[in-house]
C-alpha positions in Angstrom: 6.9 -25.7 4.2 9.5 -23.4 2.7 11.8 -23.9 5.7 11.5 -27.6 5.5 12.2 -27.5 1.8 15.1 -25.1 2.1 16.5 -25.4 5.7 19.6 -23.4 4.8 17.3 -20.3 4.7 16.7 -20.5 8.4 19.9 -18.5 8.9 21.0 -16.0 11.5 23.9 -13.6 10.9 26.8 -14.0 13.3 26.6 -10.4 14.5 22.9 -10.8 15.2 23.6 -13.9 17.4 26.1 -11.7 19.3 23.4 -9.0 19.8 20.9 -11.6 21.0 23.4 -13.1 23.4 24.0 -9.8 25.1 20.2 -9.1 25.3 19.4 -12.6 26.6 22.0 -12.2 29.3 20.0 -9.2 30.7 22.8 -6.7 30.0 22.0 -3.4 28.3 23.4 -2.7 24.9 25.5 0.5 25.1 24.3 3.5 23.1 26.0 4.1 19.8 27.8 7.2 18.4 26.8 6.6 14.8 23.7 6.7 12.6 21.1 3.9 12.7 21.7 1.6 9.7 18.4 1.1 7.9 17.9 -1.0 4.8 14.8 -1.0 2.7 14.5 -4.3 0.8 11.7 -4.9 -1.8 11.0 -6.8 -5.0 8.9 -3.9 -6.3 11.0 -0.9 -5.5 10.5 0.2 -9.1 9.6 3.5 -10.7 5.9 4.1 -10.7 4.9 1.1 -8.7 2.2 1.9 -6.1 4.5 0.9 -3.3 7.2 3.3 -4.4 4.5 6.0 -4.6 3.3 5.1 -1.1 6.7 4.9 0.8 8.9 7.0 -1.3 8.0 10.4 0.2 8.5 9.2 3.8 11.7 7.4 3.1 13.1 10.4 1.2 12.3 12.7 4.1 13.8 10.7 6.9 16.6 12.6 8.7 19.9 11.5 7.2 21.6 12.9 10.3 19.9 10.0 12.2 19.6 7.3 9.6 22.1 5.7 7.2 19.8 4.4 4.4 20.4 1.6 2.0 17.9 0.6 -0.7 18.0 -2.9 -2.2 15.8 -3.9 -5.2 15.4 -7.7 -5.6 14.8 -7.9 -9.4 11.9 -10.2 -10.0 11.4 -11.4 -13.6 8.0 -9.6 -13.8 9.7 -6.2 -13.2 13.1 -6.9 -14.8 12.4 -4.2 -17.5 11.8 -1.5 -14.9 14.5 0.5 -13.1 14.7 1.2 -9.4 12.5 4.1 -8.3 13.8 7.6 -8.7 13.2 8.5 -5.1 16.0 6.2 -4.0 18.5 8.7 -5.6 17.2 11.6 -3.5 20.3 11.6 -1.2 23.8 11.1 -2.7 25.0 9.4 0.5 22.3 6.6 0.3 23.5 3.3 -0.9 21.4 1.9 -3.8 21.6 -1.7 -5.1 19.7 -3.8 -7.6 20.3 -7.6 -7.4 19.2 -10.3 -9.7 19.5 -14.1 -9.7 22.8 -15.2 -11.3 22.0 -18.4 -13.3 25.7 -19.4 -13.3 26.2 -19.0 -9.5 22.8 -20.0 -8.3 21.6 -22.8 -10.6 22.9 -25.5 -8.3 21.4 -24.2 -5.0 17.7 -24.7 -5.8 15.3 -22.5 -3.8 17.9 -21.7 -1.2 20.1 -19.7 -3.5 19.0 -16.3 -1.8 21.3 -17.3 1.0 24.1 -15.9 -1.2 22.4 -12.5 -0.9 21.9 -13.0 2.8 25.6 -13.5 3.4 26.3 -10.3 1.5 23.7 -8.3 3.5 25.2 -9.7 6.7 28.4 -7.8 5.9 26.5 -4.5 6.1 25.8 -5.1 9.9 22.4 -3.4 9.6 20.3 -2.3 12.6 16.9 -2.4 11.0 15.6 -4.1 7.8 12.3 -2.7 6.5 10.4 -4.9 4.1 7.7 -2.7 2.6 6.0 -5.6 0.9 7.5 -8.9 2.1 4.8 -11.2 0.9 4.5 -9.6 -2.6 7.9 -10.8 -3.8 8.9 -14.4 -4.0 12.5 -13.3 -3.5 11.8 -11.0 -0.6 9.7 -13.7 1.1 12.7 -16.1 1.1 15.1 -13.4 2.1 12.8 -12.6 5.0 13.2 -16.1 6.3 16.7 -15.2 7.4 17.7 -13.1 10.4 20.0 -10.5 8.9 19.5 -7.6 11.3 18.6 -7.4 15.0 15.3 -5.8 14.1 13.3 -6.8 10.9 10.0 -5.2 10.0 7.2 -6.0 7.6 4.6 -3.5 6.6 1.7 -2.9 4.4 2.9 -2.5 0.8 1.3 -5.9 0.7 -1.0 -5.8 3.7 -0.5 -9.4 4.9 1.4 -10.9 7.8 4.7 -12.5 6.9 3.7 -15.6 8.9 7.2 -15.8 10.2 8.0 -16.3 13.9 8.4 -13.1 15.8 12.0 -14.0 16.5 12.7 -13.5 12.7 10.3 -10.7 11.7 9.6 -8.7 14.9 7.1 -6.1 13.9 4.4 -5.2 11.4 3.8 -1.5 11.1 0.3 -0.4 10.1 -1.9 2.6 10.5 -4.3 3.0 13.4 -6.9 4.8 11.3 -7.1 1.8 8.9 -7.0 -1.0 11.5 -9.5 -2.6 13.9 -8.7 -2.0 17.6 -5.2 -3.1 18.4 -6.1 -6.1 20.5 -8.4 -7.5 17.8 -6.1 -6.5 14.9 -3.1 -8.2 16.5 -4.8 -11.6 15.9 -4.1 -11.1 12.1 -0.3 -11.0 12.5 2.5 -13.2 13.7 4.6 -10.1 14.1 4.0 -7.6 16.9 1.6 -5.0 15.5 2.9 -1.4 15.8 0.6 1.5 14.7 1.3 4.9 13.2 -1.3 7.0 15.1 -4.6 8.0 13.5 -4.0 11.7 14.2 -2.0 12.0 10.9 -2.1 10.4 7.5 0.0 7.3 7.1 2.6 8.5 4.6 4.1 11.5 3.0 2.0 11.1 -0.2 2.6 13.1 -3.4 -0.1 14.2 -5.7 -0.7 12.1 -8.8 -1.9 15.1 -10.7 0.5 17.9 -11.7 -0.6 20.9 -9.4 -2.6 23.5 -11.2 -3.3 21.4 -14.2 -5.3 18.5 -15.5 -2.2 16.4 -16.3 -1.2 13.1 -14.9 2.2 13.1 -13.0 2.6 9.5 -14.0 2.6 9.8 -17.8 2.5 13.6 -18.2 -0.6 13.5 -20.5 -3.6 15.8 -20.2 -6.9 14.3 -19.3 -9.3 17.3 -18.9 -10.4 17.2 -22.5 -11.5 13.6 -22.4 -15.2 13.0 -22.1 -17.5 10.0 -21.9 -17.6 9.8 -25.7 -13.9 9.0 -25.7 -14.8 5.8 -23.8 -18.0 5.1 -25.7 -20.0 5.7 -22.5 -23.5 7.2 -22.6 -24.2 10.7 -21.3 -27.6 9.8 -19.9 -26.6 7.0 -17.5 -25.2 6.9 -14.0 -21.7 5.5 -14.3 -20.7 3.3 -11.4 -16.9 2.8 -11.8 -14.5 0.4 -10.1 -11.2 0.0 -11.9 -9.6 -2.3 -9.3 -8.1 -5.4 -10.9 -10.4 -8.4 -10.7 -8.0 -10.3 -8.4 -9.0 -7.9 -5.7 -12.7 -8.8 -6.1 -14.6 -11.8 -4.8 -18.2 -12.9 -5.2 -19.1 -10.6 -2.2 -18.4 -7.6 -4.4 -20.3 -9.1 -7.3 -23.5 -9.0 -5.2 -22.8 -5.3 -4.2 -22.1 -4.2 -7.8 -25.0 -6.1 -9.3 -27.3 -4.9 -6.5 -26.5 -1.3 -7.5 -27.5 -1.5 -11.1 -30.5 -3.7 -10.2 -31.7 -0.9 -7.9 -30.8 1.9 -10.3 -32.2 1.1 -13.8 -30.3 4.1 -15.2 -27.1 2.7 -13.9 -24.1 1.4 -15.9 -21.4 -0.6 -14.2 -17.8 -0.1 -15.5 -15.2 -2.6 -14.4 -11.6 -3.7 -15.1 -11.2 -6.5 -17.5 -9.5 -9.7 -16.3 -6.0 -10.5 -17.4 -6.9 -13.4 -19.6 -10.0 -14.4 -21.6 -10.4 -17.5 -19.4 -10.5 -15.4 -16.2 -12.8 -12.9 -17.9 -15.2 -15.6 -18.8 -15.3 -16.7 -15.1 -15.7 -13.1 -14.0 -18.6 -12.5 -16.3 -20.2 -15.8 -15.3 -20.0 -14.8 -11.7 -21.6 -11.4 -12.3 -24.4 -12.9 -14.3 -25.0 -15.4 -11.5 -25.1 -12.5 -9.0 -28.0 -11.0 -11.0 -26.2 -8.4 -13.1 -27.9 -7.3 -16.3 -24.8 -7.9 -18.4 -26.0 -5.5 -21.1 -25.4 -2.7 -18.5 -21.9 -3.9 -17.6 -18.9 -2.6 -19.5 -15.2 -3.7 -19.2 -12.0 -1.8 -19.8 -8.5 -3.0 -20.1 -5.8 -1.4 -17.9 -5.8 2.3 -19.0 -2.9 4.7 -19.4 -2.9 6.8 -16.2 -4.3 10.0 -17.8 -7.2 8.0 -19.2 -7.8 6.4 -15.8 -8.1 9.9 -14.3 -10.5 10.8 -17.1 -12.6 7.8 -16.2 -12.8 9.0 -12.6 -13.7 12.4 -13.8 -16.6 11.2 -16.0 -17.9 8.6 -13.5 -21.0 9.4 -11.4 -19.9 7.4 -8.3 -16.7 5.5 -7.7 -17.1 2.0 -6.0 -14.4 0.9 -3.6 -13.7 -2.8 -4.3 -14.4 -5.5 -1.6 -12.9 -7.2 0.3 -9.6 -5.8 -0.9 -10.1 -2.1 -1.3 -8.2 0.8 -2.9 -5.1 2.6 -1.6 -3.3 4.5 -4.3 -6.5 4.5 -6.3 -8.5 5.9 -3.4 -6.0 8.7 -3.0 -6.4 9.6 -6.7 -10.2 9.7 -6.3 -9.9 12.0 -3.3 -7.4 14.2 -5.1 -10.0 14.6 -7.9 -12.8 15.3 -5.4 -15.0 12.4 -6.5 -17.6 10.6 -4.4 -16.3 7.2 -3.4 -18.5 4.6 -1.5 -16.7 2.0 0.7 -17.6 -0.9 2.9 -14.7 -1.5 5.3 -13.6 -5.1 5.5 -12.2 -7.0 8.4 -8.5 -7.1 7.3 -6.2 -4.2 6.6 -6.2 -4.5 2.8 -9.9 -3.5 2.8 -9.7 -0.6 5.2 -7.4 2.0 3.6 -10.3 4.0 2.2 -12.1 4.3 5.5 -8.8 5.4 7.0 -8.3 8.1 4.5 -11.9 9.3 4.7 -11.8 9.5 8.5 -8.4 11.4 8.5 -8.6 14.3 6.1 -11.1 16.4 7.9 -14.3 15.6 6.1 -17.6 16.7 7.5 -19.7 14.1 9.3 -22.5 14.3 6.7 -19.9 13.5 4.0 -18.5 10.5 5.8 -22.1 9.3 6.5 -22.8 9.4 2.8 -19.7 7.4 1.8 -19.0 4.8 4.5 -21.3 1.8 4.6 -21.6 -0.6 7.5 -23.2 -3.5 5.6 -23.9 -4.6 2.0 -27.4 -3.2 1.8 -26.2 0.2 3.0 -23.3 0.1 0.4 -25.9 -0.3 -2.4 -28.2 2.4 -1.0 -25.4 4.9 -0.5 -24.1 4.5 -4.1 -27.6 4.8 -5.6 -28.5 7.8 -3.5 -25.3 9.6 -4.4 -25.8 9.0 -8.1 -29.4 10.2 -8.1 -29.3 13.0 -5.5 -27.4 15.6 -7.5 -27.3 18.2 -4.7 -26.0 15.7 -2.1 -23.3 14.5 -4.6 -22.2 18.1 -5.2 -22.0 18.7 -1.5 -20.0 15.6 -0.9 -17.6 16.2 -3.9 -17.0 19.8 -2.8 -16.1 18.7 0.8 -13.8 16.0 -0.5 -12.0 18.4 -2.8 -11.7 21.0 -0.1 -10.2 18.4 2.3 -8.0 16.7 -0.2 -4.9 18.8 0.6 -4.8 17.3 4.0 -3.8 14.0 2.4 -0.7 15.1 0.7 2.9 16.1 1.7 2.2 15.9 5.4 5.5 16.2 7.4 3.8 14.8 10.5 3.7 11.4 8.8 7.5 11.5 8.4 7.8 12.5 12.0 5.7 9.6 13.2 7.6 7.1 11.1 10.9 8.5 12.4 9.6 8.2 15.9 8.5 4.6 15.3 11.8 3.6 13.8 13.7 5.1 16.8 11.4 3.3 19.1 12.0 -0.2 17.6 15.7 0.4 16.9 17.9 -2.2 18.6 20.2 0.6 19.7 19.8 4.0 21.1 22.0 6.7 19.8 24.0 8.4 22.5 23.1 11.9 21.3 19.4 11.0 21.3 19.7 9.6 24.9 21.3 12.9 26.0 18.2 14.7 24.8 16.2 12.8 27.4 13.3 12.1 25.1 13.2 10.8 21.6 10.0 12.8 21.0 12.2 15.9 20.9 13.8 14.9 17.6 
């Protein structure tokens, strides 16, 4: 529909047409004696955003002897007050841009005005464009309709296929540990699905807690002194906590959450408040319809990060949302060594937690206590963990002991670098001379 409305966005850069013509003729592209030109383009490449937290470590650690890196933030009105993420300034040689709509230049061009940006990007003659979150940003979505590099990649900052033809966006990069088997998972993408292997974690993640402290790295506030009384939560109840925003939650989760406090009469359900009173009324109505005792459901607005960490600390069991589960939040819970129950969904957005739990070296008994295969088991696992104190201590100790395997893993960078070299439209002559890209 967008292409029909704005046909000018179905644009291919001239140098990309030349590349395609050589490839289509059956001739080999010669190797290059330069770095691979990689651009990272996002509408949420802002400081503190979960996608900057996810991708920043890996992008900062890519070998600048191999890659020439450009960052481009497409300034969305929602994030206009936030600056570009600090990690983009890690290497002085990287090029860093923030572009916003120009009302004077673009007012007459309707929804096709991002073509102006496309013409500027074309001048860079990039090899690869990586969109970390193509479908999260209205601006990135339209820019992604254009063919501005020989290879264009979508990935899981917003874990949804672009829907574009594979001639425009060639690849979706995901994580084997969080996906269904490749042949089945491929059905969820218009792009060719490429997988970072499951024998490593997906990204070079940084801890969200200042090492050796009980201080948030996000707001540099202490949280260890906060207790349930600071949240007006009772000491004599099992606290089941899910602070995922309600837009991630459907009626399927309502039945899970309400089933837990129905089974555990000492249970109190703590959830994130909706973004408007109208939506909150709908949310509460759904929960009541699902059988929740609403006197045992408490809602919190979005919390400062240190207070969110304190809520994790004081909770009895953390509930992964469904069908869209946690990612950054799951890593925080693992870092704190808290018990987290998950029900893996069909699509990638609901499978990050199971990927993490299966990849950090947990004991089989721990994984069995945390990963459900159906709704009934999800409810039973949560209630069992809350009421079996010895089991919960065992699980929490194992999670905490294994949590270091989630953070600052160089192998994640190595695998991403290998993947980018594999999909690159050109081979570098010096890499070819090595005989095997795996030697890099």
